[in-house]
C-alpha positions as CSV (number, residue, x, y, z in Angstrom):
1,M,94.3,142.6,104.8
2,A,90.8,142.3,106.2
3,S,87.7,143.6,104.8
4,T,87.7,146.4,107.4
5,D,90.6,147.9,105.5
6,L,88.4,148.4,102.4
7,S,86.9,151.7,101.4
8,I,84.0,151.9,99.1
9,E,83.6,154.9,96.9
10,P,80.9,155.7,94.3
11,L,82.0,155.8,90.7
12,S,82.5,159.4,89.4
13,P,84.4,161.1,86.6
14,S,87.3,161.6,88.9
15,R,87.5,157.8,89.4
16,R,87.2,156.9,85.8
17,D,90.9,156.0,85.4
18,D,90.7,153.7,88.4
19,F,87.7,151.9,87.0
20,L,89.4,151.5,83.6
21,R,92.7,150.2,85.2
22,F,90.7,147.6,87.1
23,F,89.1,146.4,83.9
24,D,91.8,147.0,81.3
25,H,91.7,144.1,78.9
26,E,94.3,141.4,79.8
27,R,96.1,143.7,82.2
28,G,93.7,144.6,84.9
29,V,93.0,142.3,87.8
30,A,89.2,142.3,87.3
31,F,89.2,139.2,84.9
32,A,92.6,137.8,85.7
33,D,91.2,134.3,86.0
34,N,88.4,134.7,83.4
35,P,90.2,136.1,80.3
36,Q,87.3,135.3,77.9
37,W,85.3,138.2,79.6
38,A,88.2,140.7,79.7
39,K,86.9,142.8,77.0
40,C,83.5,143.6,78.8
41,Y,84.3,146.6,81.0
42,C,80.9,146.1,82.4
43,H,79.4,147.5,79.3
44,Y,77.2,144.4,78.5
45,Y,74.0,145.5,80.2
46,H,74.1,148.9,78.5
47,V,73.9,147.6,75.0
48,P,70.5,146.9,73.3
49,A,69.8,143.2,72.8
50,T,69.2,143.9,69.1
51,I,72.9,144.5,68.8
52,D,75.3,141.5,68.5
53,W,77.4,141.7,71.6
54,E,80.2,139.8,69.9
55,T,80.8,142.6,67.5
56,F,82.1,144.8,70.4
57,D,85.8,144.4,71.1
58,A,87.7,145.5,74.2
59,A,88.7,148.9,72.7
60,T,85.0,149.7,71.8
61,N,83.8,148.8,75.3
62,R,86.6,150.8,76.9
63,I,85.7,153.9,74.9
64,A,82.0,153.5,75.7
65,M,82.4,153.1,79.3
66,A,84.9,156.0,79.7
67,S,82.4,158.2,77.9
68,R,79.5,157.1,80.1
69,I,81.6,157.8,83.2
70,E,82.7,161.1,82.0
71,V,79.2,162.5,81.6
72,G,77.8,160.9,84.7
73,E,75.7,158.3,82.9
74,M,77.3,155.4,84.6
75,E,77.0,154.6,88.3
76,G,78.3,151.9,90.6
77,F,80.7,151.5,93.4
78,L,84.4,150.7,93.7
79,A,86.1,148.8,96.6
80,Y,89.7,150.0,97.3
81,A,92.4,148.4,99.4
82,A,94.8,151.2,99.9
83,D,95.0,152.9,96.4
84,E,94.0,149.9,94.3
85,V,90.6,148.8,93.2
86,V,89.8,145.3,94.2
87,G,86.0,145.1,93.5
88,W,83.1,146.6,91.6
89,I,79.4,146.6,91.7
90,N,77.2,147.7,88.9
91,A,74.2,149.1,90.9
92,Q,72.3,151.9,89.3
93,P,68.9,153.4,89.0
94,L,66.9,151.5,86.3
95,H,66.7,154.5,84.0
96,K,70.4,154.1,83.5
97,L,70.0,150.4,82.8
98,R,67.2,150.4,80.3
99,H,68.6,147.3,78.4
100,C,69.1,145.1,81.4
101,W,65.8,143.3,81.2
102,E,66.2,142.2,77.7
103,R,69.9,141.2,78.2
104,L,68.8,139.2,81.2
105,G,66.1,137.5,79.1
106,L,63.3,138.8,81.4
107,E,60.1,140.8,81.0
108,A,60.2,144.1,83.0
109,P,57.7,143.7,85.8
110,A,54.5,145.9,85.6
111,T,54.7,148.6,88.2
112,S,53.4,152.1,88.8
113,L,56.9,153.1,90.1
114,P,59.0,155.4,87.8
115,E,62.3,154.0,86.6
116,S,64.1,156.7,88.4
117,S,62.8,155.5,91.8
118,M,64.0,151.8,91.2
119,A,67.5,150.4,90.9
120,A,69.1,147.2,89.7
121,I,72.3,145.3,90.7
122,V,73.5,143.4,87.7
123,C,77.2,142.7,88.2
124,F,79.8,142.2,90.9
125,V,83.5,141.8,89.9
126,I,85.9,141.0,92.7
127,A,89.7,140.6,92.2
128,P,90.7,136.9,92.7
129,A,92.8,137.5,95.6
130,W,90.0,139.3,97.4
131,R,87.1,136.8,96.9
132,R,85.5,135.4,100.1
133,R,86.8,138.3,102.2
134,G,83.6,140.4,102.5
135,V,84.2,142.6,99.5
136,A,80.9,141.9,97.8
137,R,79.0,142.4,101.0
138,A,80.7,145.8,101.6
139,L,79.9,146.8,98.0
140,L,76.2,145.8,98.3
141,Q,75.7,147.5,101.6
142,A,77.2,150.7,100.3
143,A,74.9,150.6,97.3
144,L,71.8,149.9,99.3
145,A,72.7,152.8,101.8
146,S,73.2,155.2,98.9
147,F,69.8,154.1,97.3
148,A,68.1,154.6,100.6
149,T,69.6,158.1,101.1
150,R,68.4,159.0,97.6
151,G,64.9,157.8,98.3
152,L,64.8,154.8,95.8
153,Q,61.8,152.6,96.5
154,R,62.8,149.3,95.1
155,V,66.0,147.5,94.2
156,Y,66.2,144.4,91.9
157,A,68.8,141.7,92.0
158,F,69.2,138.6,89.8
159,P,71.4,135.9,91.4
160,F,72.0,132.8,89.4
161,R,70.8,129.3,90.4
162,R,74.0,127.4,91.2
163,E,75.0,124.2,92.8
164,P,76.6,124.5,96.2
165,G,80.2,124.8,96.0
166,T,80.4,126.2,92.4
167,Q,83.4,128.5,92.3
168,T,83.7,129.6,88.7
169,P,83.6,133.5,88.4
170,S,81.0,133.3,85.7
171,A,78.7,131.5,88.1
172,H,78.6,134.4,90.7
173,Y,78.9,137.7,88.9
174,H,75.3,138.5,89.6
175,G,76.0,138.1,93.4
176,P,75.0,135.2,95.7
177,E,71.5,134.6,96.7
178,A,72.4,134.1,100.3
179,L,74.0,137.5,100.4
180,F,70.9,139.2,99.0
181,R,68.6,137.3,101.4
182,E,70.9,138.5,104.3
183,C,70.4,142.1,103.1
184,G,66.7,142.0,103.0
185,F,65.8,140.8,99.4
186,V,63.0,138.5,98.8
187,E,62.3,136.4,95.8
188,T,59.4,137.6,93.5
189,G,60.1,135.5,90.3
190,S,62.5,133.0,88.7
191,T,63.6,131.4,85.5
192,P,65.5,128.1,85.2
193,Q,68.7,130.1,85.3
194,M,68.2,132.8,87.9
195,L,66.1,134.3,90.7
196,V,64.4,137.8,90.5
197,M,64.7,139.3,93.9
198,I,63.5,142.7,95.2
199,R,64.2,144.9,98.3
200,E,61.9,147.6,99.4
201,P,62.2,149.9,102.4
């Protein structure tokens, strides 16, 4: 099945069960080849860094994310092939990702822009069988189109620095630098581990 057979849908309360099924600990396809992360449910960047992440188990993260989705406090986009979720991007306005900077080990840049006019992309999860088939690109393009429609003025991304050819899932979950550059992002900072990139209209 080609990437043209994908549909990209924004996360909503009506799609909560699809999200949970994709991530369900040790059953969903999200972390089929990365089981040590299977408890996450993409909750990590929503937890203050003062709280020990290791104290959260799969059930706790599942409940937390289900609750966030139900009340509209969780955004992002799901990629579907037919009726099955095959990919996810955590792309949200910054006021819904207040803890992402400290979790990333970064200082939030000084800016006069309000959090509600900026967004961040912190996570891609693609089902193993669907990697390298354009799913991440389709998810990113959908997120950027949505942000533009909503009038957001800046989008942050944080690709890891990785040696060419590195294929481990944990090396790519922030998204690849080359893809962000193709979509108009430019580097504005860096650490030994990652780049800080932005895209503005």
